[in-house]
C-alpha positions as CSV (number, residue, x, y, z in Angstrom):
1,M,0.4,-15.3,-5.2
2,R,1.0,-13.9,-8.6
3,C,4.5,-14.3,-10.1
4,Q,6.1,-12.5,-12.9
5,P,9.4,-12.5,-14.8
6,Y,12.4,-10.9,-13.2
7,G,13.7,-8.8,-16.0
8,Q,15.3,-10.9,-18.7
9,T,16.7,-13.5,-16.3
10,G,14.2,-16.2,-17.1
11,K,13.1,-16.5,-13.4
12,K,9.5,-15.9,-12.3
13,V,9.4,-14.3,-8.9
14,S,6.5,-13.6,-6.5
15,R,5.1,-10.1,-6.6
16,L,5.6,-9.9,-2.8
17,G,9.1,-10.6,-1.5
18,F,10.2,-11.4,2.1
19,G,12.6,-8.7,3.3
20,G,15.0,-10.0,5.9
21,M,15.5,-6.8,7.9
22,R,12.6,-7.1,10.3
23,F,13.0,-10.5,12.0
24,D,12.0,-10.4,15.7
25,L,15.2,-11.7,17.3
26,R,13.5,-12.1,20.6
27,R,11.5,-15.0,19.2
28,G,14.4,-17.2,18.4
29,R,15.6,-19.1,15.3
30,D,12.8,-21.7,15.2
31,H,10.1,-19.0,15.2
32,N,11.8,-17.0,12.4
33,A,12.6,-20.1,10.3
34,A,9.0,-21.1,10.6
35,L,8.0,-17.7,9.3
36,V,10.1,-18.2,6.2
37,H,8.4,-21.6,5.6
38,Y,5.0,-20.1,6.1
39,A,5.7,-17.3,3.6
40,F,6.8,-19.9,1.1
41,Q,3.6,-21.9,1.6
42,K,1.7,-18.7,0.9
43,G,3.4,-18.3,-2.5
44,I,6.3,-16.0,-1.6
45,N,9.4,-17.3,-3.4
46,Y,11.8,-14.3,-3.2
47,F,13.8,-13.9,0.0
48,D,16.1,-10.9,0.4
49,T,18.8,-10.4,3.1
50,A,22.2,-8.9,3.7
51,P,25.2,-9.6,6.0
52,D,24.4,-6.7,8.4
53,Y,20.6,-7.1,8.7
54,C,19.2,-7.9,12.1
55,G,22.5,-7.3,13.8
56,G,24.2,-9.7,11.5
57,E,21.7,-12.5,12.1
58,S,19.5,-12.3,9.1
59,E,21.5,-14.5,6.7
60,A,21.9,-17.2,9.4
61,L,18.1,-17.1,10.1
62,F,17.3,-17.7,6.5
63,G,19.9,-20.4,6.4
64,E,18.1,-22.2,9.2
65,A,14.9,-22.1,7.2
66,F,16.5,-23.0,3.8
67,R,18.0,-26.3,5.2
68,T,14.6,-27.8,5.3
69,L,12.7,-25.7,2.7
70,K,11.6,-27.9,-0.3
71,G,10.7,-26.4,-3.6
72,E,11.9,-23.6,-5.9
73,Y,12.8,-20.3,-4.3
74,Y,15.2,-17.4,-4.9
75,V,17.8,-16.0,-2.6
76,S,19.0,-12.5,-2.7
77,T,21.9,-11.0,-0.7
78,K,24.5,-8.2,-0.9
79,S,27.9,-6.7,-0.4
80,M,29.1,-3.1,-0.4
81,P,31.8,-2.0,-2.8
82,T,33.4,-0.2,0.1
83,D,33.7,-3.5,2.0
84,A,34.7,-5.5,-1.0
85,P,36.6,-3.1,-3.3
86,T,38.7,-5.8,-5.0
87,A,37.8,-8.9,-7.0
88,D,39.3,-11.2,-4.3
89,L,37.3,-9.5,-1.5
90,A,34.1,-9.7,-3.6
91,R,34.6,-13.5,-3.9
92,R,35.2,-13.8,-0.1
93,A,31.9,-11.9,0.5
94,V,30.0,-14.3,-1.8
95,E,31.6,-17.3,-0.1
96,A,30.8,-15.9,3.4
97,S,27.1,-15.4,2.5
98,L,26.9,-18.9,0.9
99,K,28.2,-20.4,4.1
100,K,25.7,-18.5,6.3
101,L,22.8,-19.1,4.0
102,G,23.6,-22.8,3.5
103,V,22.8,-22.7,-0.2
104,P,24.8,-23.9,-3.2
105,K,24.4,-20.6,-5.0
106,I,22.9,-17.1,-4.6
107,H,20.4,-16.2,-7.3
108,F,20.6,-12.4,-7.1
109,F,23.7,-10.9,-5.7
110,H,23.6,-7.1,-5.1
111,I,26.3,-4.5,-5.4
112,W,24.9,-3.0,-2.2
113,C,24.0,0.4,-0.9
114,I,25.1,2.6,-3.8
115,R,24.4,6.2,-2.6
116,H,26.1,8.1,-5.4
117,M,27.9,7.5,-8.6
118,D,31.4,7.3,-7.0
119,H,30.2,4.2,-5.2
120,Y,29.1,2.7,-8.5
121,R,32.4,3.6,-10.2
122,L,34.3,2.0,-7.3
123,A,32.4,-1.3,-7.8
124,M,33.0,-1.2,-11.6
125,R,36.7,-0.3,-11.7
126,K,39.2,-2.8,-13.1
127,G,40.0,-5.5,-10.6
128,G,37.1,-4.3,-8.4
129,Q,33.9,-5.9,-7.0
130,Y,32.1,-6.3,-10.3
131,E,35.0,-8.2,-11.9
132,G,35.0,-10.6,-8.9
133,L,31.2,-11.1,-9.2
134,L,31.6,-11.9,-12.9
135,K,34.1,-14.7,-11.9
136,C,31.7,-16.0,-9.3
137,K,28.9,-16.0,-11.9
138,A,31.1,-17.9,-14.3
139,E,31.7,-20.5,-11.6
140,G,28.1,-20.9,-10.7
141,L,28.3,-19.3,-7.3
142,I,25.8,-16.6,-8.2
143,D,23.2,-16.4,-11.0
144,H,22.7,-12.7,-11.5
145,I,24.6,-9.5,-10.7
146,V,22.2,-6.8,-9.5
147,L,22.5,-3.5,-7.7
148,S,20.9,-1.9,-4.6
149,S,20.5,1.9,-5.0
150,H,19.6,4.8,-2.8
151,Q,20.1,7.4,-5.6
152,P,17.8,9.9,-7.3
153,G,16.0,8.7,-10.4
154,H,18.3,10.2,-13.0
155,E,21.3,8.4,-11.5
156,I,19.4,5.1,-11.4
157,R,18.5,5.6,-15.1
158,Q,22.2,6.2,-15.9
159,I,23.1,2.8,-14.3
160,A,20.2,1.0,-16.0
161,E,21.1,2.3,-19.4
162,E,24.7,1.3,-19.0
163,G,23.5,-2.3,-18.9
164,R,26.0,-4.0,-16.6
165,V,23.5,-5.3,-14.0
166,E,20.3,-7.3,-14.5
167,G,18.2,-5.7,-11.8
168,I,17.9,-2.8,-9.4
169,L,16.7,-2.6,-5.8
170,M,15.5,0.8,-4.8
171,G,13.7,2.7,-2.0
172,L,10.5,3.5,-3.8
173,N,7.2,4.3,-2.1
174,I,4.1,6.4,-2.2
175,L,5.8,9.4,-0.6
176,N,9.0,9.6,-2.6
177,F,8.0,8.2,-5.9
178,P,8.3,11.5,-7.8
179,Y,12.1,11.5,-7.0
180,R,12.7,7.8,-8.0
181,W,10.1,7.3,-10.7
182,E,12.4,8.1,-13.6
183,G,14.8,5.4,-12.4
184,A,12.1,2.8,-12.0
185,M,10.6,3.4,-15.4
186,A,14.1,3.4,-17.1
187,A,15.1,0.2,-15.4
188,A,11.9,-1.5,-16.5
189,K,12.3,-0.2,-20.0
190,C,15.9,-1.5,-20.2
191,G,14.6,-5.0,-19.3
192,L,15.9,-5.0,-15.7
193,G,14.1,-6.5,-12.7
194,V,12.9,-3.7,-10.4
195,V,12.6,-4.5,-6.6
196,T,11.4,-2.0,-4.1
197,M,12.0,-1.6,-0.4
198,N,10.7,0.7,2.4
199,P,7.0,0.7,1.2
200,L,5.9,2.4,4.4
201,G,8.7,4.9,4.5
202,G,10.5,3.3,7.5
203,G,7.3,3.5,9.6
204,L,6.6,7.2,8.8
205,I,3.3,6.4,7.1
206,P,1.6,4.2,9.8
207,Q,2.9,6.6,12.5
208,N,1.4,9.7,10.8
209,E,-1.9,8.5,9.3
210,D,-3.7,11.5,10.6
211,K,-1.5,13.8,8.5
212,L,-1.4,11.5,5.4
213,G,-5.1,10.9,4.7
214,F,-4.7,12.3,1.2
215,L,-2.7,9.2,0.2
216,A,-5.8,7.0,0.4
217,Q,-8.9,6.4,-1.6
218,P,-12.3,6.0,0.2
219,G,-12.4,2.8,2.2
220,E,-8.6,2.4,2.8
221,T,-6.1,3.7,5.2
222,P,-2.9,5.6,4.2
223,T,-0.9,2.5,5.2
224,E,-3.1,0.3,3.0
225,A,-2.7,2.8,0.1
226,A,1.1,2.7,0.5
227,L,1.2,-1.0,0.4
228,R,-1.1,-1.1,-2.6
229,F,1.1,1.5,-4.4
230,N,4.1,-0.8,-4.2
231,L,2.4,-4.1,-4.7
232,A,0.7,-3.1,-7.9
233,C,3.2,-0.6,-9.3
234,P,3.5,-1.4,-13.0
235,P,7.3,-1.1,-13.3
236,V,8.0,-3.0,-10.1
237,T,8.8,-6.7,-10.2
238,V,9.0,-7.5,-6.5
239,S,8.0,-5.4,-3.4
240,L,9.9,-6.3,-0.3
241,V,8.1,-6.4,3.1
242,G,9.6,-7.4,6.4
243,F,7.8,-9.8,8.6
244,S,7.8,-10.8,12.3
245,S,4.5,-12.8,12.5
246,V,2.2,-15.0,10.4
247,E,-0.5,-12.3,10.7
248,E,1.7,-9.8,9.0
249,I,2.4,-12.3,6.2
250,D,-1.3,-13.0,5.8
251,A,-2.2,-9.3,5.6
252,A,0.5,-8.6,3.0
253,C,-0.5,-11.6,0.9
254,R,-4.1,-10.4,0.9
255,M,-3.0,-7.0,-0.2
256,A,-0.8,-8.4,-2.9
257,D,-3.7,-10.5,-4.3
258,A,-6.2,-7.7,-4.3
259,A,-4.0,-4.6,-5.1
260,R,-4.9,-2.6,-8.1
261,P,-2.5,-0.1,-9.6
262,F,-2.8,3.7,-9.1
263,D,-4.1,5.1,-12.4
264,A,-2.6,8.2,-14.1
265,A,-5.1,10.5,-12.5
266,E,-4.3,9.2,-9.0
267,L,-0.6,9.6,-9.6
268,Q,-1.0,13.1,-10.7
269,R,-3.1,14.0,-7.7
270,L,-0.4,12.6,-5.4
271,R,2.3,14.5,-7.2
272,E,0.4,17.7,-6.6
273,K,-0.1,16.9,-2.9
274,L,3.4,15.7,-2.1
275,S,6.0,18.2,-1.2
276,A,9.8,18.0,-1.8
277,S,10.1,17.4,2.0
278,M,8.7,13.9,1.5
279,D,12.0,12.8,0.1
280,Q,13.8,14.0,3.3
281,A,12.4,11.4,5.6
282,C,14.6,9.0,7.5
283,T,13.6,5.4,6.6
284,Y,15.2,3.9,9.7
285,C,17.5,1.6,7.8
286,G,20.1,1.9,10.7
287,Y,23.2,2.3,8.5
288,C,24.0,5.4,10.4
289,E,24.5,3.6,13.6
290,K,28.3,3.9,13.5
291,C,28.6,7.0,15.7
292,P,32.0,7.1,17.5
293,H,30.2,9.0,20.3
294,D,27.4,6.4,20.7
295,I,24.6,8.8,19.6
296,P,21.6,6.8,18.6
297,V,21.4,8.6,15.3
298,S,18.6,6.7,13.6
299,R,16.3,7.3,16.6
300,Y,17.0,11.0,16.5
301,M,16.4,11.1,12.7
302,Q,13.1,9.2,13.2
303,F,12.0,11.8,15.7
304,Y,13.2,14.6,13.3
305,N,10.9,13.2,10.6
306,R,8.1,15.3,12.1
307,K,10.0,18.4,11.4
308,A,11.5,17.5,8.0
309,V,8.3,16.2,6.5
310,F,5.5,18.0,8.3
311,G,7.2,21.2,9.3
312,G,6.7,21.3,13.0
313,D,7.8,24.6,14.7
314,D,10.6,24.6,17.3
315,A,8.3,25.0,20.3
316,A,6.2,22.0,19.2
317,M,9.3,20.0,18.5
318,A,10.8,20.8,21.9
319,A,7.6,19.6,23.6
320,E,7.6,16.4,21.5
321,L,11.2,15.9,22.3
322,D,10.5,15.8,26.0
323,E,7.8,13.2,25.4
324,A,10.2,11.1,23.2
325,Y,12.7,11.2,26.1
326,D,10.2,10.3,28.7
327,W,8.1,7.7,26.9
328,G,9.1,7.3,23.3
329,I,12.0,6.2,21.1
330,L,14.6,8.3,22.9
331,V,14.1,7.0,26.4
332,G,17.6,6.8,28.0
333,H,19.2,9.2,25.6
334,R,18.5,12.7,26.9
335,G,21.2,15.1,25.9
336,G,22.6,12.8,23.3
337,A,22.3,15.1,20.3
338,A,24.6,17.6,22.0
339,R,27.5,15.0,21.8
340,C,27.7,15.4,18.1
341,V,31.2,16.7,17.0
342,A,30.3,16.9,13.3
343,C,32.7,14.1,12.3
344,G,30.5,13.1,9.3
345,V,30.6,9.3,9.8
346,C,26.8,9.2,9.9
347,E,26.2,11.3,6.8
348,E,28.6,9.2,4.8
349,A,26.6,6.1,5.7
350,C,23.2,7.7,5.3
351,T,21.2,6.1,2.4
352,Q,19.0,9.1,2.1
353,R,21.9,11.6,2.1
354,L,20.2,13.5,4.9
355,A,21.8,16.5,6.7
356,I,22.2,14.6,9.9
357,M,24.7,16.8,11.6
358,A,22.5,19.9,11.1
359,R,19.5,18.0,12.3
360,L,21.3,16.9,15.5
361,K,22.3,20.6,16.1
362,D,18.6,21.6,15.8
363,I,17.6,18.9,18.2
364,S,20.3,19.9,20.7
365,S,18.9,23.4,20.7
366,W,15.5,22.0,21.7
367,E,16.8,19.8,24.6
368,R,16.2,20.4,28.2
369,V,19.3,18.8,29.6
370,D,18.4,19.9,33.2
371,K,15.6,17.4,33.3
372,P,16.7,13.9,34.4
373,D,15.9,11.1,32.0
374,Q,13.1,8.8,33.0
375,M,13.7,5.1,32.5
Protein backbone atom coordinates (compact mmCIF):
# COMPACT_ATOMS: atom_id res chain seq x y z
CA MET A 1 0.00 0.00 0.00
CA ARG A 2 1.47 3.32 -1.07
CA CYS A 3 1.75 5.99 1.63
CA GLN A 4 2.22 9.73 1.20
CA PRO A 5 2.57 12.81 3.39
CA TYR A 6 -0.57 14.22 4.98
CA GLY A 7 -0.10 17.89 4.16
CA GLN A 8 2.64 19.44 6.27
CA THR A 9 1.99 17.34 9.40
CA GLY A 10 5.01 15.08 8.96
CA LYS A 11 2.78 11.98 8.98
CA LYS A 12 2.75 9.48 6.11
CA VAL A 13 -0.69 7.97 5.59
CA SER A 14 -1.99 5.19 3.37
CA ARG A 15 -3.60 6.20 0.09
CA LEU A 16 -6.62 4.12 1.08
CA GLY A 17 -8.29 4.85 4.41
CA PHE A 18 -10.73 2.78 6.46
CA GLY A 19 -14.01 4.68 6.79
CA GLY A 20 -15.92 3.66 9.91
CA MET A 21 -19.47 4.26 8.69
CA ARG A 22 -20.13 0.86 7.08
CA PHE A 23 -19.45 -1.75 9.77
CA ASP A 24 -21.89 -4.67 9.66
CA LEU A 25 -23.28 -4.52 13.19
CA ARG A 26 -24.98 -7.89 12.75
CA ARG A 27 -21.57 -9.58 12.73
CA GLY A 28 -20.53 -8.47 16.22
CA ARG A 29 -17.51 -6.71 17.67
CA ASP A 30 -15.03 -9.56 17.17
CA HIS A 31 -15.71 -9.71 13.43
CA ASN A 32 -15.42 -5.95 12.97
CA ALA A 33 -12.32 -5.64 15.12
CA ALA A 34 -10.73 -8.40 13.05
CA LEU A 35 -11.53 -6.38 9.90
CA VAL A 36 -9.57 -3.43 11.29
CA HIS A 37 -6.62 -5.71 12.02
CA TYR A 38 -6.82 -7.23 8.55
CA ALA A 39 -6.90 -3.81 6.91
CA PHE A 40 -3.82 -2.76 8.89
CA GLN A 41 -2.00 -5.92 7.76
CA LYS A 42 -2.82 -4.96 4.16
CA GLY A 43 -1.13 -1.58 4.67
CA ILE A 44 -4.05 0.68 5.63
CA ASN A 45 -2.93 2.93 8.49
CA TYR A 46 -5.59 5.69 8.49
CA PHE A 47 -8.80 4.92 10.39
CA ASP A 48 -11.67 7.41 10.31
CA THR A 49 -14.74 7.42 12.55
CA ALA A 50 -17.19 9.74 14.32
CA PRO A 51 -19.35 9.55 17.47
CA ASP A 52 -22.60 8.99 15.53
CA TYR A 53 -21.41 6.48 12.93
CA CYS A 54 -23.08 3.06 12.95
CA GLY A 55 -25.69 4.10 15.45
CA GLY A 56 -23.03 5.36 17.85
CA GLU A 57 -21.04 2.09 17.76
CA SER A 58 -18.21 2.93 15.37
CA GLU A 59 -15.76 4.50 17.84
CA ALA A 60 -16.23 1.61 20.24
CA LEU A 61 -15.69 -0.94 17.46
CA PHE A 62 -12.42 0.72 16.52
CA GLY A 63 -11.52 0.86 20.22
CA GLU A 64 -11.98 -2.90 20.45
CA ALA A 65 -9.50 -3.33 17.60
CA PHE A 66 -7.01 -0.71 18.77
CA ARG A 67 -6.53 -2.40 22.16
CA THR A 68 -4.55 -5.16 20.47
CA LEU A 69 -3.33 -3.44 17.31
CA LYS A 70 0.48 -3.23 17.24
CA GLY A 71 2.32 -0.77 15.03
CA GLU A 72 1.97 2.81 13.84
CA TYR A 73 -1.50 3.90 12.74
CA TYR A 74 -3.51 7.11 12.70
CA VAL A 75 -6.89 7.76 14.27
CA SER A 76 -9.37 10.32 12.97
CA THR A 77 -12.64 11.35 14.61
CA LYS A 78 -14.92 14.38 14.81
CA SER A 79 -17.28 16.70 16.67
CA MET A 80 -19.79 19.21 15.29
CA PRO A 81 -19.55 22.88 16.27
CA THR A 82 -23.30 22.82 16.90
CA ASP A 83 -22.81 20.02 19.46
CA ALA A 84 -19.66 21.53 20.99
CA PRO A 85 -20.07 25.31 20.56
CA THR A 86 -17.80 26.22 23.50
CA ALA A 87 -14.20 25.43 24.35
CA ASP A 88 -15.29 23.36 27.38
CA LEU A 89 -17.74 21.31 25.35
CA ALA A 90 -15.10 20.78 22.67
CA ARG A 91 -12.76 19.32 25.29
CA ARG A 92 -15.50 17.04 26.61
CA ALA A 93 -16.10 15.76 23.08
CA VAL A 94 -12.40 14.98 22.68
CA GLU A 95 -12.31 13.21 26.04
CA ALA A 96 -15.43 11.16 25.21
CA SER A 97 -13.90 10.00 21.93
CA LEU A 98 -10.57 9.16 23.59
CA LYS A 99 -12.41 6.98 26.09
CA LYS A 100 -14.39 5.10 23.44
CA LEU A 101 -11.40 4.69 21.15
CA GLY A 102 -9.11 3.60 23.97
CA VAL A 103 -6.15 5.57 22.62
CA PRO A 104 -3.89 8.12 24.36
CA LYS A 105 -4.45 10.75 21.65
CA ILE A 106 -6.36 11.42 18.44
CA HIS A 107 -4.11 12.23 15.51
CA PHE A 108 -6.66 14.06 13.33
CA PHE A 109 -9.60 15.71 15.06
CA HIS A 110 -12.21 17.15 12.70
CA ILE A 111 -14.44 20.14 13.13
CA TRP A 112 -17.28 18.08 11.75
CA CYS A 113 -20.00 18.46 9.16
CA ILE A 114 -19.48 22.08 8.07
CA ARG A 115 -22.31 22.69 5.60
CA HIS A 116 -22.03 26.47 5.23
CA MET A 117 -19.81 29.30 6.40
CA ASP A 118 -21.99 30.07 9.43
CA HIS A 119 -21.05 26.65 10.85
CA TYR A 120 -17.39 27.44 10.28
CA ARG A 121 -17.69 30.84 11.95
CA LEU A 122 -19.46 29.22 14.91
CA ALA A 123 -16.50 26.87 15.38
CA MET A 124 -13.97 29.70 15.07
CA ARG A 125 -15.57 32.30 17.32
CA LYS A 126 -13.82 33.39 20.53
CA GLY A 127 -14.33 30.81 23.26
CA GLY A 128 -15.65 28.32 20.72
CA GLN A 129 -14.77 24.84 19.52
CA TYR A 130 -11.53 25.77 17.77
CA GLU A 131 -10.17 27.43 20.90
CA GLY A 132 -10.96 24.29 22.89
CA LEU A 133 -9.24 22.09 20.32
CA LEU A 134 -6.14 24.30 20.41
CA LYS A 135 -5.94 23.68 24.16
CA CYS A 136 -6.36 19.94 23.61
CA LYS A 137 -3.56 20.06 21.06
CA ALA A 138 -1.27 21.92 23.47
CA GLU A 139 -1.93 19.20 26.07
CA GLY A 140 -1.20 16.37 23.66
CA LEU A 141 -4.74 15.02 23.47
CA ILE A 142 -4.87 15.62 19.71
CA ASP A 143 -2.15 16.12 17.13
CA HIS A 144 -3.86 18.05 14.32
CA ILE A 145 -7.02 20.13 13.97
CA VAL A 146 -8.71 19.39 10.66
CA LEU A 147 -12.15 20.01 9.18
CA SER A 148 -14.93 17.99 7.53
CA SER A 149 -16.76 19.95 4.82
CA HIS A 150 -19.88 19.45 2.71
CA GLN A 151 -19.54 22.84 1.02
CA PRO A 152 -19.06 23.94 -2.59
CA GLY A 153 -15.52 24.34 -3.84
CA HIS A 154 -15.23 28.10 -3.44
CA GLU A 155 -16.13 27.92 0.28
CA ILE A 156 -13.62 25.09 0.84
CA ARG A 157 -10.99 27.26 -0.87
CA GLN A 158 -11.83 30.14 1.47
CA ILE A 159 -11.31 27.94 4.54
CA ALA A 160 -8.09 26.45 3.16
CA GLU A 161 -6.63 29.87 2.43
CA GLU A 162 -7.47 31.10 5.92
CA GLY A 163 -4.93 28.54 7.17
CA ARG A 164 -6.40 27.63 10.57
CA VAL A 165 -6.75 23.89 9.90
CA GLU A 166 -4.21 21.35 8.65
CA GLY A 167 -6.47 19.20 6.50
CA ILE A 168 -9.92 18.98 4.95
CA LEU A 169 -12.21 16.00 4.52
CA MET A 170 -14.73 16.46 1.71
CA GLY A 171 -17.29 14.53 -0.32
CA LEU A 172 -15.51 14.35 -3.65
CA ASN A 173 -16.25 11.74 -6.30
CA ILE A 174 -16.39 11.16 -10.03
CA LEU A 175 -19.94 12.54 -10.25
CA ASN A 176 -19.62 15.75 -8.26
CA PHE A 177 -15.98 16.69 -8.77
CA PRO A 178 -16.75 19.76 -10.94
CA TYR A 179 -18.44 21.31 -7.90
CA ARG A 180 -15.70 20.49 -5.37
CA TRP A 181 -12.56 20.52 -7.53
CA GLU A 182 -11.71 24.15 -6.77
CA GLY A 183 -11.68 23.33 -3.06
CA ALA A 184 -9.57 20.19 -3.40
CA MET A 185 -6.97 21.92 -5.55
CA ALA A 186 -6.81 24.96 -3.26
CA ALA A 187 -6.42 22.82 -0.15
CA ALA A 188 -3.57 20.86 -1.72
CA LYS A 189 -1.91 24.08 -2.91
CA CYS A 190 -2.13 25.48 0.63
CA GLY A 191 -0.28 22.42 1.97
CA LEU A 192 -3.30 20.82 3.63
CA GLY A 193 -4.05 17.12 3.68
CA VAL A 194 -7.07 16.28 1.51
CA VAL A 195 -9.25 13.32 2.47
CA THR A 196 -12.27 12.23 0.41
CA MET A 197 -15.43 10.34 1.33
CA ASN A 198 -18.41 8.92 -0.61
CA PRO A 199 -16.39 7.66 -3.60
CA LEU A 200 -19.44 5.78 -4.91
CA GLY A 201 -21.93 8.58 -4.36
CA GLY A 202 -23.63 6.81 -1.47
CA GLY A 203 -24.31 3.76 -3.66
CA LEU A 204 -25.74 5.76 -6.58
CA ILE A 205 -23.00 4.59 -8.97
CA PRO A 206 -23.15 0.79 -8.43
CA GLN A 207 -26.97 0.96 -8.38
CA ASN A 208 -27.11 2.73 -11.76
CA GLU A 209 -24.23 1.32 -13.77
CA ASP A 210 -26.49 0.93 -16.80
CA LYS A 211 -26.95 4.71 -16.94
CA LEU A 212 -23.38 5.67 -16.03
CA GLY A 213 -21.35 3.72 -18.56
CA PHE A 214 -19.76 6.97 -19.80
CA LEU A 215 -17.74 7.15 -16.56
CA ALA A 216 -15.63 4.14 -17.46
CA GLN A 217 -12.82 3.38 -19.84
CA PRO A 218 -12.85 0.11 -21.84
CA GLY A 219 -12.35 -2.87 -19.58
CA GLU A 220 -13.68 -1.29 -16.38
CA THR A 221 -17.08 -0.83 -14.81
CA PRO A 222 -18.45 2.56 -13.70
CA THR A 223 -17.94 1.47 -10.09
CA GLU A 224 -14.29 0.62 -10.78
CA ALA A 225 -13.85 3.94 -12.59
CA ALA A 226 -15.29 5.80 -9.58
CA LEU A 227 -12.91 4.07 -7.16
CA ARG A 228 -9.98 4.70 -9.51
CA PHE A 229 -10.90 8.37 -9.71
CA ASN A 230 -10.64 8.84 -5.95
CA LEU A 231 -7.76 6.47 -5.27
CA ALA A 232 -5.49 8.12 -7.85
CA CYS A 233 -6.73 11.71 -7.73
CA PRO A 234 -3.61 13.95 -7.62
CA PRO A 235 -4.76 16.47 -4.95
CA VAL A 236 -6.14 13.71 -2.68
CA THR A 237 -4.10 12.36 0.23
CA VAL A 238 -6.46 9.65 1.53
CA SER A 239 -9.59 8.14 0.01
CA LEU A 240 -11.97 6.69 2.59
CA VAL A 241 -13.83 3.48 1.85
CA GLY A 242 -16.15 1.67 4.28
CA PHE A 243 -15.77 -2.09 4.75
CA SER A 244 -17.82 -4.96 6.10
CA SER A 245 -15.77 -7.94 4.80
CA VAL A 246 -12.20 -8.97 4.02
CA GLU A 247 -13.21 -9.39 0.37
CA GLU A 248 -14.11 -5.71 0.19
CA ILE A 249 -10.76 -4.77 1.74
CA ASP A 250 -8.88 -6.98 -0.73
CA ALA A 251 -10.71 -5.48 -3.71
CA ALA A 252 -10.11 -1.90 -2.58
CA CYS A 253 -6.42 -2.58 -1.90
CA ARG A 254 -5.99 -4.05 -5.38
CA MET A 255 -7.62 -0.96 -6.84
CA ALA A 256 -5.42 1.35 -4.76
CA ASP A 257 -2.25 -0.43 -5.89
CA ALA A 258 -3.18 -0.42 -9.58
CA ALA A 259 -5.10 2.85 -9.96
CA ARG A 260 -3.84 5.40 -12.45
CA PRO A 261 -5.04 9.01 -12.39
CA PHE A 262 -7.53 10.38 -14.88
CA ASP A 263 -5.62 12.57 -17.32
CA ALA A 264 -6.69 16.07 -18.38
CA ALA A 265 -8.52 14.79 -21.45
CA GLU A 266 -10.52 12.27 -19.41
CA LEU A 267 -11.46 14.93 -16.86
CA GLN A 268 -12.64 17.27 -19.59
CA ARG A 269 -14.67 14.50 -21.20
CA LEU A 270 -16.38 13.82 -17.87
CA ARG A 271 -17.10 17.51 -17.29
CA GLU A 272 -18.84 17.65 -20.65
CA LYS A 273 -20.91 14.55 -19.86
CA LEU A 274 -21.84 15.37 -16.28
CA SER A 275 -24.86 17.55 -15.66
CA ALA A 276 -25.52 19.90 -12.78
CA SER A 277 -27.99 17.32 -11.43
CA MET A 278 -25.09 15.05 -10.44
CA ASP A 279 -24.46 17.31 -7.45
CA GLN A 280 -28.07 16.83 -6.34
CA ALA A 281 -27.77 13.18 -5.36
CA CYS A 282 -28.40 11.99 -1.82
CA THR A 283 -25.26 10.25 -0.54
CA TYR A 284 -27.16 8.32 2.15
CA CYS A 285 -25.10 9.71 5.04
CA GLY A 286 -28.13 9.43 7.33
CA TYR A 287 -27.72 12.80 9.06
CA CYS A 288 -31.31 13.65 8.12
CA GLU A 289 -32.73 10.82 10.23
CA LYS A 290 -34.02 13.22 12.88
CA CYS A 291 -37.58 13.58 11.61
CA PRO A 292 -40.03 14.25 14.47
CA HIS A 293 -42.70 12.40 12.45
CA ASP A 294 -40.53 9.28 11.94
CA ILE A 295 -40.30 9.65 8.17
CA PRO A 296 -37.35 7.55 6.88
CA VAL A 297 -36.01 10.58 5.05
CA SER A 298 -32.75 9.11 3.76
CA ARG A 299 -34.57 6.15 2.21
CA TYR A 300 -36.95 8.48 0.40
CA MET A 301 -34.04 10.60 -0.80
CA GLN A 302 -32.19 7.52 -2.08
CA PHE A 303 -35.30 6.65 -4.05
CA TYR A 304 -35.57 10.24 -5.34
CA ASN A 305 -32.02 10.05 -6.76
CA ARG A 306 -33.52 8.47 -9.86
CA LYS A 307 -35.54 11.65 -10.43
CA ALA A 308 -32.93 14.18 -9.33
CA VAL A 309 -30.01 12.75 -11.28
CA PHE A 310 -31.56 10.91 -14.22
CA GLY A 311 -34.78 12.90 -14.69
CA GLY A 312 -37.41 10.18 -14.52
CA ASP A 313 -40.95 11.35 -15.38
CA ASP A 314 -43.73 11.26 -12.80
CA ALA A 315 -45.47 8.19 -14.23
CA ALA A 316 -42.25 6.18 -14.17
CA MET A 317 -41.44 7.39 -10.67
CA ALA A 318 -44.92 6.41 -9.43
CA ALA A 319 -44.39 2.89 -10.79
CA GLU A 320 -40.92 2.68 -9.25
CA LEU A 321 -42.32 3.93 -5.95
CA ASP A 322 -44.80 1.06 -5.84
CA GLU A 323 -41.94 -1.38 -6.43
CA ALA A 324 -39.86 0.28 -3.70
CA TYR A 325 -42.77 -0.08 -1.27
CA ASP A 326 -43.39 -3.70 -2.21
CA TRP A 327 -39.85 -5.02 -2.54
CA GLY A 328 -37.27 -2.26 -2.14
CA ILE A 329 -35.84 0.19 0.37
CA LEU A 330 -39.27 1.58 1.35
CA VAL A 331 -40.93 -1.65 2.48
CA GLY A 332 -43.05 -0.84 5.54
CA HIS A 333 -43.25 2.88 4.86
CA ARG A 334 -46.10 3.34 2.37
CA GLY A 335 -47.69 6.77 2.78
CA GLY A 336 -44.79 8.10 4.84
CA ALA A 337 -43.89 11.05 2.61
CA ALA A 338 -47.34 12.54 3.17
CA ARG A 339 -46.56 12.91 6.90
CA CYS A 340 -44.10 15.72 6.17
CA VAL A 341 -45.17 19.01 7.83
CA ALA A 342 -42.26 21.01 6.38
CA CYS A 343 -40.65 21.64 9.77
CA GLY A 344 -37.19 21.86 8.13
CA VAL A 345 -35.29 19.64 10.61
CA CYS A 346 -34.09 17.35 7.82
CA GLU A 347 -32.92 20.15 5.53
CA GLU A 348 -30.90 21.77 8.31
CA ALA A 349 -29.10 18.45 8.85
CA CYS A 350 -28.61 17.62 5.16
CA THR A 351 -24.94 17.61 4.14
CA GLN A 352 -25.87 18.10 0.47
CA ARG A 353 -28.32 20.95 1.20
CA LEU A 354 -31.02 19.15 -0.77
CA ALA A 355 -34.59 20.42 -1.11
CA ILE A 356 -35.88 17.51 0.95
CA MET A 357 -39.28 18.96 1.79
CA ALA A 358 -40.08 19.65 -1.88
CA ARG A 359 -38.91 16.14 -2.79
CA LEU A 360 -41.15 14.56 -0.15
CA LYS A 361 -44.05 16.58 -1.54
CA ASP A 362 -43.31 15.19 -5.01
CA ILE A 363 -43.16 11.67 -3.65
CA SER A 364 -46.44 12.04 -1.78
CA SER A 365 -48.09 13.04 -5.06
CA TRP A 366 -46.94 9.72 -6.59
CA GLU A 367 -48.11 7.54 -3.70
CA ARG A 368 -50.99 5.10 -3.94
CA VAL A 369 -52.00 5.12 -0.30
CA ASP A 370 -55.02 2.91 -0.98
CA LYS A 371 -52.71 -0.04 -1.58
CA PRO A 372 -51.76 -1.88 1.64
CA ASP A 373 -48.08 -2.20 2.34
CA GLN A 374 -46.56 -5.64 1.81
CA MET A 375 -44.14 -6.86 4.45
